[in-house]
KOLNU-224506 format. One line per 10 residues: number of its first residue (from 0); their letters; for each residue x, y negated, z of N, C-alpha, C. Coordinates in steps of 0.001 Angstrom, whole numbers, plus 524288, in hexadecimal, padded with zeros to 5 digits. Each point is the difference from the previous one (the first is absolute). Layout:
N
NUM	a	X:Y:Z:X:Y:Z:X:Y:Z  ...
// end
This chain:
178
0	mnilglkrgt	57AE9:F7A5F:94AD9:80559:80023:800A3:80006:80416:804D6  802E5:805F8:80102:7FF90:80205:80588:80488:7FE09:802C4  7FF50:7FF29:80436:80238:7FEC8:80574:80505:802D1:7FFE9  7FFC7:803DB:7FD74:803E6:8068B:80149:80194:80369:7FBD7  80325:7FF06:7FC91:80183:8056A:7FBEF:7FF4C:7FDB1:7FB77  804BA:80325:7FD43:80107:7FEB8:7FBE5:80149:8050B:7FC05  7FF57:7FEC4:7FB2B:801FE:8058D:7FDB1:8060E:80224:7FFEA  80094:802DF:7FFA8:806A8:801FD:7FF5D:80148:7FECE:7FD0F  804B7:7FC1D:8014B:8042F:7FE69:7FAA3:7FEA2:7FA9B:7FDBB  7FCAD:7FFF4:802AC:7FCF4:7F9D0:7FDB0:8023A:7FA2E:80443
10	valhkhnklw	7FEB1:7FD3B:7FD21:802BB:7F9DE:806A1:7FC13:7FCC2:7FD23  7FEEF:7FF58:8042D:7FBC1:7FA7C:8014C:80080:7FD49:805CA  80189:7FB94:800DE:800D2:7FDE5:804E9:7F9F8:7FD45:801A0  7FF9F:801C3:80537:7FA82:7FB9A:800FC:802B4:7FEB2:804F9  7FBC0:7FBD0:7FFF6:80168:7FB9A:804C4:800A2:8025E:80584  804AF:7FDEC:8019C:800BD:8037A:805EE:7F9BB:7FF06:80328  7FEA7:8040C:801B3:7FA7C:801F6:801CF:80015:800E2:80606  7FDE2:7FC86:8052B:80208:801AA:80532:7FD25:80488:801D7  7FB0C:80340:7FCEA:7FEF1:8047B:800BD:802C4:80475:7FE54  804D8:80008:7FD14:8049C:80419:7FFD9:80148:80236:8048E
20	kelfkeekdl	7FFEE:7FA56:80478:8031E:8035B:80370:7FC1A:80344:80428  7FB48:7FF0D:7FFD3:7FC03:80440:80207:7FF6C:80381:7FE00  7FECF:7FDAF:7FAB0:80195:8052F:7FCA8:8037F:80612:80227  8066E:7FE7B:7FFEE:8050D:80069:8023E:7FEB4:8029D:805FC  7FD56:7FD5B:8028A:80043:801F0:80649:7FC58:8057B:800B9  7FAE7:7FF57:7FB48:7FB67:80592:7FEF0:80333:8033A:8002B  80398:80069:7FB30:80180:80459:7FDB2:80569:8009D:803B6  80454:7FD0E:80284:802F1:80183:8047A:7FCDC:801BB:802F6  7FD9F:80088:8030C:7FA90:8030D:804E4:7FF2B:80413:7FC43  7FD81:80041:7FB62:7FF20:805CD:7FF82:80513:8033F:7FF6E
30	lletfpgkil	8043A:7FCFC:7FEB3:803D4:80334:800BD:8031E:80431:80434  7FE68:7FC68:80275:80384:80108:80600:7FC24:803E9:80275  7FC97:7FEBE:7FF4C:7FB9E:80379:802BB:7FED8:80524:7FC46  80269:7FFDF:7FCF6:7FEAE:8065F:7FC46:804E1:801A3:8004A  8041F:7FE40:80288:805A7:802D8:80018:8029E:7FDC5:80408  7FE58:80165:803C6:801F8:7FD44:807AB:80315:802D5:80093  805DC:7FDD6:7FF9A:804E3:80228:80161:8032A:80343:7FC58  7FC60:7FE6F:7FA94:8036C:8026A:7FB6C:80118:7F9CF:7FCAA  7FCD7:7FAD5:7FEB9:800B5:7FB33:7FE84:800B4:7FD99:806DF  803FD:7FD37:7FD32:8025E:7FBF0:8073E:7FDD7:7FD2D:7FF59
40	evshggstav	80028:7FB2D:7FCE6:80094:7FAD3:7FED7:7FE06:7FFA0:7FAE3  7FD6D:7FB2A:80049:7FCEF:7FF7C:7F98F:801B7:7F7ED:7FEF4  802BD:7FF87:7FB7D:7FF66:7FB30:7FEDC:7FEEF:7FDF5:7FB74  7FDA9:7F91C:7FF1B:7FF3B:7FE37:7FC03:80490:7FE91:7FCFF  7FEA8:801F1:7FC0F:804C2:7FDE0:7FCB2:7FF1C:7FD32:7F990  80459:7FDA6:7FD52:7FCC0:7FF04:7FB3C:7FD5E:7FA64:7FE89  7FF5F:7FDA7:7FE0A:7FD6E:7FB14:7FEC2:7FBD6:800F5:803ED  7FD0C:80347:80052:7F946:7FFD6:802B9:8016A:7FD46:80557  8053C:80286:80205:80158:7FC6E:80591:80137:7FBC8:80116  80131:7FD5D:7FA34:80304:7FAEB:80256:7FBD7:7FB4A:7FC20
50	pgipakpiid	7FB65:7FD2D:8044F:7FD71:7FE32:7FDE0:80272:7F977:7FE02  7FD3C:7FD7C:7FA86:80284:7FD67:7FCF0:80410:8035A:7FA41  7FECC:802D2:800CE:802B2:80419:7FAA1:7FD9A:80348:7FE46  7FE57:7FE8F:7F96A:7FBCA:80342:7FF82:8018D:80733:7FCE5  7FBBE:80147:80298:8029D:8066C:7FECB:7FC83:802A6:7FCF3  8021F:80621:7FE94:7FCBB:80253:7FD0A:7FB8C:80246:80471  7FA54:8019E:7FFB8:7FE5B:800B7:80318:8018E:806F4:80232  80356:7FF5A:80292:80087:80616:8002E:803F3:7FE56:80716  7FE6B:80306:80499:8008C:8002C:80405:804D4:80248:8010D  80504:7FE5B:7FEA4:8064B:80214:803F0:7FF35:801FE:803F4
60	mfavvddllk	7FFD4:80450:80023:8007D:80280:805FA:806D4:8020B:80287  8032A:800A6:801ED:80343:80446:802B8:7FE31:800BC:8057B  8014A:8071D:7FEA8:7FC4A:80132:805B8:80501:80352:7FF7F  80321:7FF31:808F8:804B3:8035C:7FEE6:7FF43:804EC:802DE  80368:80457:7FCFB:7FE79:804FB:80249:80560:80111:80193  800C0:804DA:8046B:80391:800E8:802A6:80433:80244:7FD0F  7FE8D:80450:7FB90:802B2:80373:7FCA5:7FDDB:7FF33:7F9EF  80369:7FE10:7FC06:7FC1E:80012:7FAA5:8014E:8046C:7FDBE  802AA:804BD:800AE:8001D:8047C:7FF4B:7FC90:80327:80152  7FDA1:7FC61:803C4:7FACE:804BE:802EF:7FC10:7FBBC:7FEE8
70	tndlrkklee	7FD60:7FDDA:7FB96:7FA9B:7FDA5:7FF1B:7FDC4:80333:7FCE4  8006E:805ED:7FF5F:7FD0D:80274:7FC25:7FC5C:800C8:80158  7FDCF:800E7:8060A:7FD05:801D5:8030E:7FAEF:7FAD4:7FEEE  80180:7FB8E:80089:7FD3D:7FAD0:7FF58:7FDDC:8012F:7F938  80119:8013B:7FB88:7FE9B:80031:7FD18:7F9BF:80109:7FE3A  7FDC1:8036D:8017D:7FC34:80198:7FDD6:7FA74:7FD8A:80327  801D1:7FDE7:805C9:7FADE:7FDAD:80210:800FF:7FA28:7FCE0  804AB:7FD27:7FFB0:800EB:7FC1B:7FB1E:7FCD2:8000C:7FAD0  80074:804A1:7FE47:7FDA2:80018:7FA60:7F872:7FDA5:8022A  8004C:804A0:8042C:7FA1D:7FFA6:8012E:7FCEA:7FC2F:801FC
80	lgynyrgeeg	80404:7FA6E:8029B:7FE0C:7FC6D:7FF28:80308:7FBEF:7FB22  7FF62:8026E:7FBF3:80081:7FC8F:7FB19:805BF:7FFFF:7FDC8  802EF:7FFF8:80242:80540:7FE22:7FDFA:80299:804B8:7FC7B  803E5:7FE9F:7FBC7:7FFA9:80219:7FD7E:8073D:80057:80014  803FC:80430:7FFCB:80514:80119:801CB:803B4:7FF5B:7FC62  803E3:7FACD:7FEDC:8019B:7FFA8:7FD37:8052B:80057:8005C  801ED:802AF:803B2:80644:8018B:8022E:8033E:7FBF8:7FF6D  80449:7FEA9:7FEC6:804FC:7FB28:80138:7FDBE:7FC13:7FDD2  7FEA9:800A6:7FBD1:80138:7FC52:7F95B:8049F:7FB4F:801A8  80471:804FA:8005C:803EF:7FCA7:7FF15:80276:7FC68:80363
90	apgrilyakg	7FC45:7FFB9:80555:8043C:7FE36:80457:7FF80:80462:8056A  804FB:80228:80070:801F8:801F9:80222:7FD86:80050:8056B  7FF03:802EB:80533:7FF2B:7FD12:803CD:7FAA8:7FFE8:8010F  7FD1D:800A7:7FCAB:7F8CB:7FFF4:800B5:7FC85:8020B:7FAF4  7FC84:80143:80399:7FC84:80325:7FB78:7FA0E:7FDBD:7FE6E  7FF3F:7FE47:7FC45:7FC33:7FB3E:80034:7FB5B:805D2:7FEC6  7FA8B:7FEA5:800B0:7FB7A:8003D:7FE9F:7FCE0:7FA55:7FF7F  7FC0D:800C3:7FADC:7FC15:7FCE6:7FEB6:7FB80:800CB:801C0  7FC86:7FD5E:801B8:7FC04:800A0:7FFEC:7FB1D:7FE02:7FC35  7FAFA:803D1:7FE8C:7FF36:7FF60:7FC73:7FE25:80224:7FB2B
100	peelrthhln	7FDE9:7FE42:7FD36:801A1:802EE:7F976:801F5:7FAED:7FDAE  80206:80221:7FC56:80464:7FF0C:7FDE4:7FDBE:7F970:7FBA2  7FB24:7FFDD:7FFFF:7FB00:7FAE6:7FE9F:80235:7FD57:8045A  7FF85:80103:80486:7FF16:7FD02:80343:802D6:80167:8054C  80493:7FF61:7FF46:80471:7FF00:80427:7FF62:7FCD2:804DB  7FE2B:8021A:80690:7FF8E:7FB9B:8036D:805A6:7FF67:803B4  8015D:8050E:7FEDF:80480:7FFB5:8057E:80442:802B5:7FC28  80460:7FEFC:80334:80478:801E9:7FE5A:803C5:801BF:80596  7FEA2:804D8:800CF:803EA:8015C:80493:804D0:802D7:80115  803FD:7FCE6:8002F:80417:8012B:8037E:803AA:803FC:80303
110	lvekgnvqwn	7FFE1:80460:800A5:80249:8026C:803E3:805A2:80071:800B0  802A4:7FF79:8045A:803EE:7FD5F:7FFA4:801D7:8010E:8075A  805DD:8010E:800F7:800A0:800BE:805D0:80316:7F888:8017E  7FE61:8005B:80599:800D9:7FBC5:803EE:80669:8007C:7FDA3  80112:7F9CF:7FDE8:80701:7FF49:80083:8018C:7FF45:7FABB  7FC78:804DD:7FCC6:8029C:800E9:7FA7C:80081:7F9D3:7FC10  801F9:8014D:7FC57:80095:7FA7A:7FB98:7FA62:7FE17:7FDE6  7FC74:803D2:7FD9A:7F98E:7FD5B:80035:7FE83:7FCEA:803E4  80063:8021F:80505:7FD70:7FF85:8041F:802D4:7F902:8036C  80528:80112:7FE3D:80091:7FA19:80126:8008C:7FA94:7FCF0
120	nhllireyyl	8012E:80356:7FAE9:7FE6E:7FB5B:7F9BC:7FA56:7FDAF:80271  7FC4D:802C8:8000C:7FBD0:7FF3B:8009F:7FE1B:7FC94:8045E  80272:7FF87:80371:7FF43:7FBF8:805D9:803C8:7FC65:7FE4E  80383:7FEA5:7FD9F:803A9:7FDA3:7FF63:7FCA0:7FBA1:7FABB  7FEF3:8007A:7FB64:7FD3C:7FDD4:7FD4F:7FB15:7FE37:80377  7FD6E:80215:80099:7F9CD:7FCAA:80223:80140:7FD17:80440  804BE:8012F:8032D:7FE53:7FBDC:80209:80594:7F9F2:8014A  80274:803E5:7F976:8020D:7F93A:7FDF4:7FC49:7FD98:7FF9D  7FCD4:80167:7FAD7:7FCFF:7FDC7:7FD58:7FA56:7FC55:8059C  7FFA3:802C5:802E3:7FCB1:7FD27:80421:802EC:7FC33:80226
130	ahpeiaadya	8048D:8002D:801F9:803E9:7FCC9:80189:8010C:7F9DB:7FC15  801A7:8030B:7FA6B:8017E:7FC1A:7FE88:7FA4D:7FF12:7FADA  7FD9F:7FB13:7FE89:7FA52:800F8:7FD72:8032B:7FD0B:7FB55  80528:7FD8E:80045:80085:7FE61:7FA93:800E5:80359:7FB7A  802FC:80419:804A1:8032A:804B2:7FC5E:7F9B4:802D0:7FDDC  7FBE4:8027C:8045A:7FCC8:8007C:7FE9F:7FC39:7FF06:7F8A2  800A8:7FA6C:7FFF0:7FE20:7FD4C:7FD84:8028C:7FF3E:7FA5C  80567:8013E:80117:802C7:801C0:7F9F7:7FFBB:805DA:7FF35  7FFC2:8046C:8038F:7FCE3:80425:7FDF4:7FDB6:8003C:7FEDF  7FAF5:7FDFA:7FF74:7FA22:7FDEC:7FEE8:7FF94:7FE0F:7FBB1
140	nlktklakqf	80437:7FCF8:7FDAC:8007A:7FDEF:7FACE:8014A:80427:7FE06  80493:802F6:7FF59:80276:803FD:7FEE1:7FB33:80467:7FE3A  7FCC9:80176:801D6:7FD7C:804B2:8008F:7FA46:7FEC3:7FD18  800CA:7FAE7:7FE75:7FAEC:7FB61:7FE03:80141:80026:7FAED  80541:7FFEC:7FE60:80286:800A3:7FA40:801F7:804C3:7FCDB  801C2:80432:80485:7FE23:805D0:800AE:7FD9D:801D5:7FCCE  7FBA6:7FF9F:80143:7F96F:8031F:800DD:7FEBC:7FDDE:7FBB9  7FEE1:7F9DA:7FC89:7FEE0:7FE85:7FCC9:803B9:80437:7FB65  804D8:7FE38:7FF65:8028D:801D0:7FC22:7FF69:807AE:800DE  7FF8F:801CA:80301:7FFE0:80582:8000C:7FB54:80258:8022E
150	pddrkaygag	7FAEB:7FE78:7FF15:7FAA9:801A1:80106:7FE26:805DB:800E2  8043A:803CE:7FBC6:7FF70:8050C:800B4:80304:802BB:80010  8043B:7FE52:802B5:80534:802B2:80070:80277:7FF63:8066C  7FD01:801B9:8029B:80294:7FF16:8067A:804D2:801DB:7FFB7  80144:802EB:7FE67:807DE:8022C:7FF94:802F6:7F97E:7FE95  7FFDA:7FEFC:7FC60:801A0:7FAD4:7FE31:8005D:7FC26:804B5  7F8EF:7FF19:80058:80065:7FB5B:80531:801F4:800EC:803CF  800E5:80515:801BB:800D4:801B4:80541:807B5:7FD75:7FF61  802B8:8025C:7F9EB:804EE:7FEFD:7FECE:801B0:7FB6B:80085  7FCA6:7FBED:7FFF4:7FFCE:7FA0C:7FD77:800D9:7FF36:806F0
160	kndfildvia	7FD53:801A9:803D2:8004F:7FCD1:80445:804E5:80322:80298  80347:8031B:7FFE2:80396:802EB:8011E:804A2:7FCD7:801ED  8023E:7FCF1:7FC97:80452:7FC5C:802AA:7FDCA:7FBCB:80540  7FBA9:7FF0C:7FEF0:7FD93:7FC2C:8041B:80007:80215:803F1  7FE8E:80486:800E3:7FD5B:803E2:80403:805BB:80149:80194  80304:8017A:7FEB9:805B6:8013D:8022A:8037C:7FA61:80270  7FEB2:7FC35:7FD66:8032B:7FC29:8019E:7FC6A:7FE04:80562  7FB56:800A0:8005F:7FC9C:7FF72:80465:80223:8023F:804A5  801FE:805A0:7FEBA:8013C:803DD:80404:803D6:7FE92:801D1  8045E:7FEB2:7FBD4:804AE:7FD89:8021B:8018F:7FAFE:8031B
170	kakkelrn	7FA42:7FD64:80027:8005D:7FA34:803A8:7FE64:8021F:80399  7FBB9:8046C:8002A:7FD61:7FF85:8051C:80563:802BA:8026A  80300:80381:7FF55:803D7:802E4:802A7:8038D:7FBAA:8023D  80230:7FC95:7FBD0:8035A:7FD01:80168:7FBF3:7FC49:80451  7FC65:7FC55:800E7:7FDC9:7FDB4:80382:7FFA4:803BB:804A0  7FF21:8059E:80030:7FFAC:8048A:805AC:805FF:7FEB3:80235  80504:7FFFE:7FCEB:804A3:8007B:80246:801A6:7FAAF:8027B  7FD0C:7FCA2:7FEFA:80001:7FBD3:800A3:7FE51:7FDB3:803E6
// end
């Protein structure tokens, strides 16, 4: 079993691996060194960032840029690093790049502007799960159930998590206000 990488469109969850944090840091350092002044910050997202939650072995990253409309100049170099341009893919306010061939995707890079909804929600979700292990456990159970139900349909798997994630975002926002 690979520590990192999964065929595009499939769902296979792995027990949380502490090495994912190190692999994120390596990729973060590479991006910051390759794009000084263009990628301003990189944050670890998704379930690989939260101990205790099983995850698809793909590192999710959110990289802050000044202006999303001015990221075309990053594309060629990202492609040289092994990233494939995917565009918005239904998430306005972010540009997605996937690293690795379709048979073995290893990283998802989300280019976002600081403070936009994609960035804010990523932070809210991660921090809420870290602060509320009981909610993270509920999410882990849901993910496990959905992964068994939709092993070859990542869209259905993602759709099955959507209401839970929206509820977590609402709870996190309410908690911040209080």
